[in-house]
C-alpha positions in Angstrom: -21.0 1.4 -26.9 -21.7 4.9 -25.9 -22.2 6.0 -22.5 -24.1 9.0 -21.3 -22.9 11.1 -18.4 -25.5 12.8 -16.3 -24.8 15.6 -13.8 -26.8 15.3 -10.7 -26.8 18.3 -8.3 -26.5 17.2 -4.7 -26.9 19.9 -2.0 -24.8 18.1 0.6 -21.3 16.8 0.6 -19.9 14.3 3.1 -17.6 15.6 5.7 -13.9 14.6 5.7 -14.3 13.4 9.2 -17.3 11.1 8.4 -15.5 9.9 5.3 -12.4 9.0 7.3 -14.6 7.1 10.0 -16.3 5.3 7.0 -13.0 4.2 5.6 -11.8 2.9 8.9 -14.1 0.0 8.4 -12.1 -1.1 5.3 -9.1 -3.2 6.3 -6.0 -2.4 4.1 -2.8 -4.0 3.6 0.2 -2.0 4.8 3.0 -0.9 2.4 5.9 1.4 2.6 6.3 3.5 -0.6 10.0 4.5 -1.0 11.4 7.1 -3.5 14.7 8.4 -4.5 18.3 7.1 -4.6 21.5 7.7 -2.7 21.2 10.1 0.1 18.1 11.9 -1.4 15.5 9.3 -0.3 12.1 9.4 1.5 9.0 7.4 1.8 5.6 6.9 3.5 3.3 4.3 4.8 0.1 3.7 2.9 -2.9 1.3 2.7 -3.8 2.5 -0.9 -1.8 0.0 -3.1 -3.8 -2.1 -5.5 -3.0 -4.1 -8.7 -4.2 -2.5 -11.9 -3.0 -5.1 -14.4 -1.3 -8.4 -14.6 -0.2 -8.0 -18.2 1.8 -5.9 -18.2 2.3 -6.0 -14.3 1.1 -2.6 -13.2 -0.2 -1.2 -9.8 -1.6 2.0 -8.5 -1.1 3.9 -5.3 -2.7 7.1 -4.0 -0.3 9.7 -2.7 -1.0 12.9 -0.9 0.5 15.8 -3.0 1.4 17.5 0.3 3.7 14.7 1.3 7.4 15.0 1.3 7.7 12.0 -1.1 5.6 13.7 -3.8 8.1 16.2 -5.3 10.8 13.6 -5.4 8.5 11.0 -6.9 7.6 13.4 -9.8 11.4 14.2 -10.3 12.8 10.6 -10.0 10.1 8.7 -11.8 10.6 5.5 -9.9 9.4 4.1 -6.7 9.2 1.1 -4.5 6.3 -0.6 -2.9 7.3 -2.7 0.1 4.3 -4.9 1.4 5.5 -5.2 5.0 5.2 -8.3 7.2 3.9 -8.2 10.7 7.4 -8.2 12.1 8.1 -4.9 10.4 5.6 -2.8 12.3 8.4 -0.5 13.4 9.3 0.2 9.8 5.6 1.1 9.1 5.5 3.3 12.1 8.6 5.2 11.2 7.4 5.8 7.7 4.0 7.0 9.0 5.6 10.2 10.1 4.1 10.2 13.5 7.5 10.5 15.2 8.6 13.5 13.1 11.3 11.7 11.2 11.8 12.8 7.6 13.7 11.7 4.6 16.7 9.4 5.0 16.2 9.2 8.9 13.1 7.0 8.2 15.4 4.3 6.8 17.4 3.8 9.9 17.2 0.6 11.8 16.2 -1.7 8.7 18.0 -3.6 6.0 17.5 -2.2 2.4 18.2 -3.6 -1.0 18.0 -2.1 -4.5 17.0 -3.6 -7.8 16.9 -2.2 -11.2 15.7 1.4 -10.5 18.0 2.0 -7.5 15.2 2.9 -5.3 15.6 1.3 -1.7 13.5 -1.8 -1.1 12.9 -3.2 2.3 14.8 -6.5 2.7 12.4 -9.2 4.2 9.2 -7.5 3.1 6.5 -9.9 2.0 7.0 -8.3 -1.5 9.5 -5.5 -2.5 8.3 -4.2 -5.9 10.3 -1.9 -8.1 8.2 0.4 -10.2 8.5 3.0 -12.9 5.9 5.8 -13.0 3.8 5.3 -16.0 1.3 8.1 -15.3 -0.1 10.5 -12.7 -3.8 11.2 -12.3 -4.0 14.3 -10.0 -7.3 14.9 -8.2 -8.0 17.0 -5.2 -5.6 16.4 -2.3 -4.0 13.2 -3.9 -2.7 11.8 -7.0 -3.1 8.2 -8.3 0.3 6.9 -9.3 0.3 4.3 -12.0 3.5 2.2 -11.8 4.8 -0.4 -14.2 6.5 -3.2 -12.3 10.1 -3.5 -13.4 11.4 -6.0 -10.8 10.5 -7.5 -7.5 11.6 -9.8 -4.8 9.4 -12.1 -2.8 10.1 -13.3 0.8 8.8 -16.7 2.2 5.4 -16.4 3.5 4.8 -14.7 6.7 2.2 -12.8 8.7 0.8 -9.7 6.9 0.5 -6.4 8.5 -3.0 -4.7 8.0 -4.6 -1.5 9.2 -8.1 -1.5 10.5 -10.1 0.7 12.8 -7.0 3.0 13.3 -4.8 0.1 14.4 -2.2 -2.3 13.1 -3.4 -5.9 12.9 -1.2 -8.8 12.1 -2.8 -11.6 10.0 -1.1 -14.9 9.9 -2.5 -17.2 7.1 -1.9 -20.4 8.9 -3.3 -19.5 12.3 -5.9 -16.9 11.5 -7.4 -18.7 8.5 -8.3 -21.7 10.8 -9.7 -19.3 13.4 -11.8 -17.4 10.8 -13.1 -20.5 9.3 -14.1 -21.9 12.7 -16.2 -18.8 13.4 -17.5 -17.5 10.1 -18.1 -20.5 7.8 -21.1 -22.8 8.1 -20.3 -26.5 8.4 -20.2 -28.1 4.9 -23.3 -30.2 4.0 -22.8 -33.7 3.2 -23.0 -34.4 -0.5 -26.2 -36.0 -1.7 -26.5 -38.4 -4.5 -29.7 -38.7 -6.4 
């Protein structure tokens, strides 16, 4: 099957501010990306993690090429994806860079483990995923990093941390699923037999 590509000229581009406002309507799971080994470590908080493939297990994450993690990621070739739970809000905040902490200082105050690659992974995260860089796709200010999953550690189910409308929001499956169902789903109809 052949596909044709058309170039359409548009006289207006969306502003970065408008785009940022639009994307705030999209709730995203909060993950901490970790990079490096030993004392040369750093990381960042992101909402841009997504699965790419189940066979083989592969994921993608968008990373700003101006971030302090970018050069180390390109050199190291491995990274960790830590899907944080709601109790790890302080870790997500530290890795967001808002308080000025950089590098290894962001890791203070939390417990870390290592798996196959040696990249620090957050103990107690909902999922701590060890990845090897498979490819980089560099576009504009960011790069899409394709990571092949090499190992992972899952924690017992807990409340997830999401980011929506510029704020962190905890979502607990047991409590919030019931509340959401009560307000958003119509009552089921009785089954009719004919």
